[in-house]
C-alpha positions as CSV (number, residue, x, y, z in Angstrom):
1,M,39.5,-48.2,-52.4
2,D,37.3,-48.5,-55.6
3,D,34.1,-48.7,-53.4
4,L,35.1,-45.3,-51.7
5,Q,35.7,-43.6,-55.3
6,T,32.6,-44.9,-56.5
7,I,30.7,-43.6,-53.2
8,R,32.4,-40.5,-53.5
9,A,31.5,-39.6,-56.9
10,E,27.8,-41.1,-56.6
11,T,27.3,-38.8,-53.7
12,L,28.5,-35.7,-54.6
13,A,26.5,-35.9,-57.7
14,A,23.6,-36.7,-55.8
15,I,24.1,-33.8,-54.1
16,G,24.7,-31.3,-56.8
17,A,21.6,-32.6,-58.0
18,A,18.9,-32.3,-55.1
19,G,16.3,-29.8,-56.0
20,D,14.8,-29.3,-52.4
21,L,15.5,-29.8,-48.9
22,R,13.7,-33.5,-48.9
23,A,15.8,-34.9,-51.5
24,L,19.1,-33.7,-50.1
25,D,18.0,-35.4,-46.7
26,A,17.6,-38.5,-48.9
27,V,20.8,-38.1,-50.2
28,R,22.4,-37.6,-46.7
29,V,20.4,-41.1,-45.4
30,A,21.4,-42.9,-48.7
31,A,25.0,-41.9,-47.3
32,L,25.4,-41.3,-43.8
33,G,22.3,-42.9,-42.2
34,K,22.4,-46.1,-40.3
35,S,22.2,-48.2,-43.4
36,G,23.9,-45.7,-45.5
37,R,27.1,-46.5,-47.9
38,V,29.5,-44.9,-46.0
39,T,28.2,-46.2,-42.5
40,G,28.5,-49.9,-44.5
41,Q,32.0,-49.3,-45.3
42,M,33.0,-48.3,-41.4
43,K,31.3,-51.2,-40.1
44,T,34.1,-53.5,-42.1
45,L,37.0,-51.7,-40.4
46,G,36.7,-54.7,-37.6
47,G,37.5,-57.3,-39.8
48,M,40.6,-55.6,-40.8
49,A,44.3,-55.7,-39.7
50,P,45.5,-53.0,-37.7
51,D,47.9,-51.0,-40.7
52,Q,44.9,-51.9,-42.9
53,R,42.1,-50.5,-40.4
54,K,44.1,-47.3,-40.0
55,E,44.7,-46.1,-43.4
56,F,41.1,-47.4,-44.7
57,G,39.6,-45.8,-41.9
58,A,41.6,-42.4,-42.0
59,L,40.1,-42.8,-45.9
60,I,36.3,-43.2,-44.9
61,N,36.7,-40.1,-42.2
62,T,37.9,-38.1,-45.2
63,L,35.0,-39.1,-47.4
64,K,32.5,-38.6,-44.7
65,G,33.9,-34.9,-44.0
66,E,33.8,-34.3,-47.8
67,I,30.3,-35.3,-48.2
68,E,29.1,-33.5,-45.1
69,G,31.0,-30.2,-46.0
70,A,28.9,-30.7,-49.7
71,L,25.8,-31.6,-47.9
72,S,25.8,-27.7,-45.8
73,A,26.4,-25.8,-48.9
74,R,24.0,-27.6,-50.9
75,K,21.4,-26.8,-47.9
76,V,22.8,-23.1,-48.2
77,E,22.2,-22.7,-51.8
78,L,18.9,-24.5,-51.3
79,D,17.5,-22.3,-48.4
80,R,18.8,-19.1,-50.1
81,A,16.3,-20.2,-53.6
82,A,13.8,-21.2,-51.3
83,L,13.8,-17.6,-49.7
84,S,14.0,-16.1,-52.9
85,A,11.2,-18.0,-54.2
86,R,8.6,-17.3,-51.2
87,L,9.6,-13.6,-51.2
88,E,9.0,-13.5,-55.2
89,N,6.0,-15.3,-54.6
90,E,4.9,-13.4,-51.6
91,R,5.7,-9.6,-53.0
92,I,3.5,-6.8,-52.2
93,D,2.4,-3.9,-54.3
94,V,3.1,-1.2,-52.0
95,S,2.0,1.3,-54.6
96,L,-1.8,0.2,-53.6
97,P,-3.6,2.7,-51.8
98,A,-4.4,2.2,-48.3
99,R,-7.9,1.5,-47.4
100,P,-9.8,4.1,-46.5
101,E,-11.2,3.0,-43.1
102,R,-7.4,2.6,-41.7
103,V,-6.8,6.0,-40.4
104,G,-4.5,7.3,-38.2
105,H,-5.1,6.6,-34.4
106,I,-3.1,8.9,-31.1
107,H,-1.9,6.6,-28.7
108,P,-3.6,6.9,-25.6
109,L,-0.3,7.7,-23.8
110,S,0.3,10.4,-26.4
111,Q,-3.4,11.6,-25.7
112,T,-3.1,11.8,-21.8
113,M,0.1,13.7,-21.6
114,D,-1.5,16.2,-24.2
115,E,-4.4,16.5,-21.9
116,V,-2.4,16.8,-18.7
117,C,-0.5,19.7,-20.6
118,A,-3.2,21.4,-21.6
119,V,-4.7,21.6,-18.1
120,F,-1.8,22.9,-16.7
121,G,-0.9,24.9,-19.7
122,E,-3.7,27.0,-18.6
123,M,-2.7,27.5,-15.2
124,G,0.8,28.5,-16.4
125,F,3.2,25.8,-16.4
126,V,5.5,25.6,-19.2
127,W,7.0,22.2,-20.8
128,A,10.5,21.3,-19.9
129,E,12.4,18.1,-20.5
130,G,15.8,16.3,-19.8
131,P,18.2,13.1,-20.9
132,D,16.4,9.9,-19.9
133,V,20.5,8.6,-18.9
134,E,21.2,10.7,-15.7
135,D,24.2,11.1,-13.4
136,D,23.3,10.2,-10.0
137,W,23.6,13.4,-8.7
138,H,21.1,14.8,-10.6
139,N,18.7,11.7,-10.4
140,F,19.3,11.1,-6.4
141,E,21.6,13.3,-4.6
142,S,20.5,16.7,-5.6
143,L,16.7,15.4,-4.6
144,N,17.9,15.0,-0.9
145,F,18.7,11.3,-1.8
146,P,22.4,10.9,-0.1
147,P,24.2,7.4,-1.3
148,D,22.8,5.8,2.0
149,H,19.4,7.1,2.3
150,P,17.2,4.4,2.7
151,A,14.3,5.9,0.2
152,R,16.8,4.9,-2.5
153,Q,15.2,1.4,-1.6
154,M,11.9,2.3,-2.7
155,Q,13.2,2.7,-6.2
156,D,14.8,-0.6,-8.6
157,T,17.3,1.5,-10.7
158,F,18.7,0.7,-13.9
159,F,22.7,1.2,-13.4
160,L,25.2,2.0,-15.9
161,P,29.0,2.1,-16.2
162,P,30.1,5.3,-14.7
163,R,31.2,8.8,-16.6
164,A,35.1,9.0,-17.1
165,D,35.2,11.4,-14.3
166,G,33.7,8.4,-11.9
167,M,30.4,9.9,-11.4
168,P,27.8,6.9,-11.5
169,M,25.1,7.0,-14.2
170,V,21.6,5.5,-14.2
171,L,18.7,5.3,-16.5
172,R,16.5,7.9,-14.6
173,T,13.7,6.5,-11.9
174,H,11.8,9.4,-12.2
175,T,11.3,12.9,-14.1
176,S,12.4,15.0,-10.7
177,P,16.2,15.1,-12.3
178,V,14.3,18.0,-14.7
179,Q,13.3,19.9,-11.9
180,A,17.0,20.1,-10.5
181,R,18.0,21.0,-14.0
182,T,15.6,23.6,-14.3
183,L,16.6,25.1,-10.9
184,L,20.2,25.1,-11.9
185,D,19.8,27.0,-15.2
186,P,21.0,30.6,-15.1
187,A,18.3,31.7,-16.7
188,T,15.7,30.3,-14.2
189,Q,18.0,31.8,-10.9
190,K,18.2,35.1,-12.8
191,M,14.4,35.0,-13.0
192,L,13.7,34.0,-9.7
193,K,15.6,36.5,-8.4
194,A,14.0,39.6,-10.5
195,G,10.8,38.6,-8.7
196,G,9.9,35.7,-11.3
197,S,7.9,32.7,-10.7
198,L,8.6,29.2,-12.1
199,R,6.4,26.9,-13.1
200,V,7.2,23.6,-15.2
201,I,6.1,20.6,-16.3
202,V,7.6,17.8,-16.9
203,P,6.3,14.9,-18.8
204,G,8.9,11.9,-19.8
205,R,9.9,8.1,-19.8
206,T,11.7,6.9,-16.5
207,Y,12.9,3.0,-16.0
208,R,12.5,0.8,-12.7
209,V,13.7,-2.8,-13.0
210,D,9.9,-4.2,-12.5
211,S,7.3,-6.0,-15.0
212,D,3.7,-7.0,-14.2
213,Q,0.1,-6.3,-15.3
214,T,0.4,-3.0,-13.5
215,H,4.3,-2.0,-13.7
216,S,6.7,-1.8,-17.0
217,P,10.4,-1.1,-17.0
218,M,9.8,1.8,-18.9
219,F,7.0,4.1,-17.9
220,H,6.1,7.9,-17.8
221,Q,5.6,10.3,-15.5
222,V,4.5,13.7,-15.3
223,E,6.2,16.3,-12.7
224,G,5.1,19.6,-11.8
225,L,7.0,22.1,-9.8
226,V,6.2,25.9,-8.7
227,I,9.0,28.0,-7.1
228,D,8.6,31.7,-5.8
229,R,8.2,33.6,-2.4
230,V,4.5,33.2,-1.5
231,T,3.7,29.8,-2.5
232,H,2.3,27.4,-0.1
233,M,0.2,24.6,0.8
234,G,-2.7,26.1,0.0
235,H,-1.8,26.8,-3.8
236,L,-0.6,23.3,-4.0
237,K,-4.3,21.8,-2.8
238,G,-5.7,23.9,-5.1
239,C,-3.9,23.5,-8.4
240,L,-4.0,19.5,-7.7
241,T,-7.6,19.9,-7.4
242,D,-8.7,22.0,-10.2
243,F,-6.4,19.5,-12.2
244,C,-7.9,16.4,-11.3
245,R,-11.5,18.2,-11.5
246,A,-10.5,19.0,-15.2
247,F,-8.8,16.1,-16.1
248,F,-11.2,13.3,-15.2
249,E,-13.9,16.1,-16.4
250,I,-16.1,16.0,-13.0
251,D,-16.6,19.0,-11.3
252,D,-17.7,18.2,-7.8
253,L,-14.7,15.2,-8.6
254,P,-14.1,14.7,-4.4
255,L,-10.1,14.7,-3.1
256,R,-8.4,14.3,0.3
257,F,-5.0,14.9,1.0
258,R,-3.3,12.2,3.3
259,P,0.1,12.9,4.7
260,S,3.1,11.1,3.3
261,Y,6.8,10.9,3.1
262,F,9.1,11.4,0.1
263,P,12.7,12.8,0.5
264,F,12.4,15.8,-1.7
265,T,9.1,17.1,-0.3
266,E,8.6,18.6,3.4
267,P,5.8,18.4,3.8
268,S,4.6,15.4,1.8
269,A,1.2,14.0,0.8
270,E,-0.4,11.6,-1.1
271,V,-3.7,12.7,-3.3
272,D,-6.7,10.1,-3.5
273,I,-9.6,10.7,-5.3
274,G,-13.1,9.6,-4.5
275,C,-14.4,6.5,-6.8
276,S,-17.0,3.8,-5.9
277,W,-16.3,-0.4,-6.8
278,K,-19.9,-1.4,-7.2
279,G,-20.9,-4.5,-8.8
280,G,-16.7,-4.7,-8.9
281,E,-16.8,-1.9,-11.5
282,L,-14.7,1.1,-10.9
283,R,-16.5,4.3,-11.1
284,I,-14.4,7.7,-10.7
285,G,-16.2,10.6,-8.6
286,A,-18.9,8.5,-7.1
287,G,-19.4,6.6,-4.0
288,D,-17.3,6.1,-0.5
289,S,-14.2,4.9,-1.7
290,W,-10.8,6.6,-2.5
291,L,-8.0,5.7,-5.0
292,E,-4.8,7.4,-4.8
293,I,-3.3,8.9,-7.9
294,L,-0.2,11.1,-7.1
295,G,2.3,12.4,-4.7
296,C,2.9,15.7,-3.8
297,G,4.4,18.2,-1.5
298,M,6.2,21.6,-0.3
299,V,9.8,21.4,-2.2
300,H,12.3,20.2,0.8
301,P,14.8,23.3,1.5
302,N,18.0,20.8,0.8
303,V,16.8,20.3,-2.7
304,L,16.6,24.1,-2.9
305,A,20.2,24.4,-1.4
306,N,21.4,21.8,-3.6
307,C,20.2,23.3,-6.7
308,G,21.7,27.0,-5.6
309,V,18.5,28.1,-5.0
310,D,17.9,30.3,-1.2
311,P,15.8,28.4,0.9
312,N,15.3,31.2,3.5
313,E,14.2,33.4,0.6
314,F,12.3,30.7,-1.6
315,Q,9.6,28.1,-1.5
316,G,7.1,25.9,-3.6
317,F,5.5,23.0,-3.9
318,A,6.0,19.7,-6.6
319,F,3.8,17.0,-7.7
320,G,4.5,13.8,-9.9
321,M,2.0,10.9,-11.1
322,G,2.4,8.4,-13.8
323,I,0.8,8.7,-16.8
324,E,0.0,5.2,-17.6
325,R,-2.2,4.9,-14.3
326,I,-4.6,7.9,-14.8
327,A,-5.1,6.8,-18.4
328,M,-5.7,3.6,-17.2
329,L,-8.5,5.1,-14.9
330,K,-9.8,7.6,-16.9
331,Y,-10.4,5.5,-20.2
332,G,-10.7,1.8,-18.5
333,I,-7.5,0.7,-19.5
334,P,-7.1,-2.9,-17.8
335,D,-3.5,-4.0,-18.4
336,L,-0.6,-1.3,-18.7
337,R,1.5,-4.0,-20.5
338,T,-0.9,-3.4,-23.6
339,F,0.3,-0.2,-24.1
340,Y,3.7,-1.2,-25.3
341,E,2.1,-4.4,-27.2
342,S,2.1,-2.5,-30.9
343,D,-1.6,-4.2,-31.4
344,L,-3.1,-2.2,-34.0
345,R,-6.8,-3.6,-32.7
346,W,-6.1,-2.2,-29.5
347,L,-4.7,1.0,-30.7
348,R,-8.5,1.5,-33.3
349,H,-10.3,0.9,-29.8
350,Y,-8.4,2.8,-27.4
351,G,-6.4,5.4,-30.0
352,F,-8.1,8.9,-30.5
353,N,-8.7,11.1,-33.5
354,P,-5.4,13.1,-34.5
355,L,-7.2,16.2,-35.4
356,D,-8.7,16.8,-31.8
357,V,-6.4,18.2,-29.9
358,P,-7.1,18.5,-26.2
359,S,-8.4,21.9,-24.9
360,L,-10.3,22.8,-21.8
361,T,-12.8,24.5,-24.2
362,G,-13.1,22.2,-26.7
363,G,-12.6,19.0,-24.4
364,L,-9.7,16.7,-23.0
365,G,-11.0,13.3,-23.4
366,R,-14.1,11.8,-26.2
């Protein structure tokens, strides 16, 4: 009995006197280690009578628990003291002036979206936007993706809990739902019926379950939509040809349109630009190779009908492309993941002067 009380008093005093974690651990080993004082008392249980062993064992376990609790409490105190000392020693004077050479930079994604909008703005397109969290109808069904449509397998979707009315919700897989929302707007329909034309450009974030050197679970797209009574495929080809040559700043950039398939356009096409891989280096606008950069087509009549626009009276075209993809091609960025790593060294290398606003007259890129 006396030995346990002595061990208790001396051990708790040593715990309270421990000035750092190393000293505290030494106290723990001295009491509870393989050769510790409490461990030594536990080893004497084997030579005791059953009744005495039961009583003495309970006392040792109580002592062990008390010591362990005191060790944990003291460790918390020492951790807090160490953190406070570290914060005090590592304090930064935030009132000091910033280094003059560290000016801000525009991220390449923001720059590229501004460049795209500058080109299409000169063609009469206006900016439109919509929510990142979409319902299934706007994201799929309105765009000619019925529930059993095989094209839904082309997109790995982030599904969310349904709304109170049971409508499935998703993180939008493309920016095309904004086209549906724009067409459904009563102001748009009134304008079309009055003889006007719709031209919208839709940059924004999109989400798909994919991640590697050329894919990200969050990425950016830009969609374009033109609706009136007379627009045809020739207007689509002219619009995209002018855009690609202005964006890449190559007046004679070769383009080709290949037949393709998209649920929301018919006929549909992929657009390729001429390039060269000579010496393993990609050069846009030269050589006899081709590189796909976007998809397009005439708006499917089902999409117009779903959005309250008479397909017998109106027609138009739509197109879409990945912002990261065209930024990587134009500015020689090899890995898509670096766009999101928040590396200031990368941003200083690929970033843009915030005062150089993109325009067709003043220049788009560097």
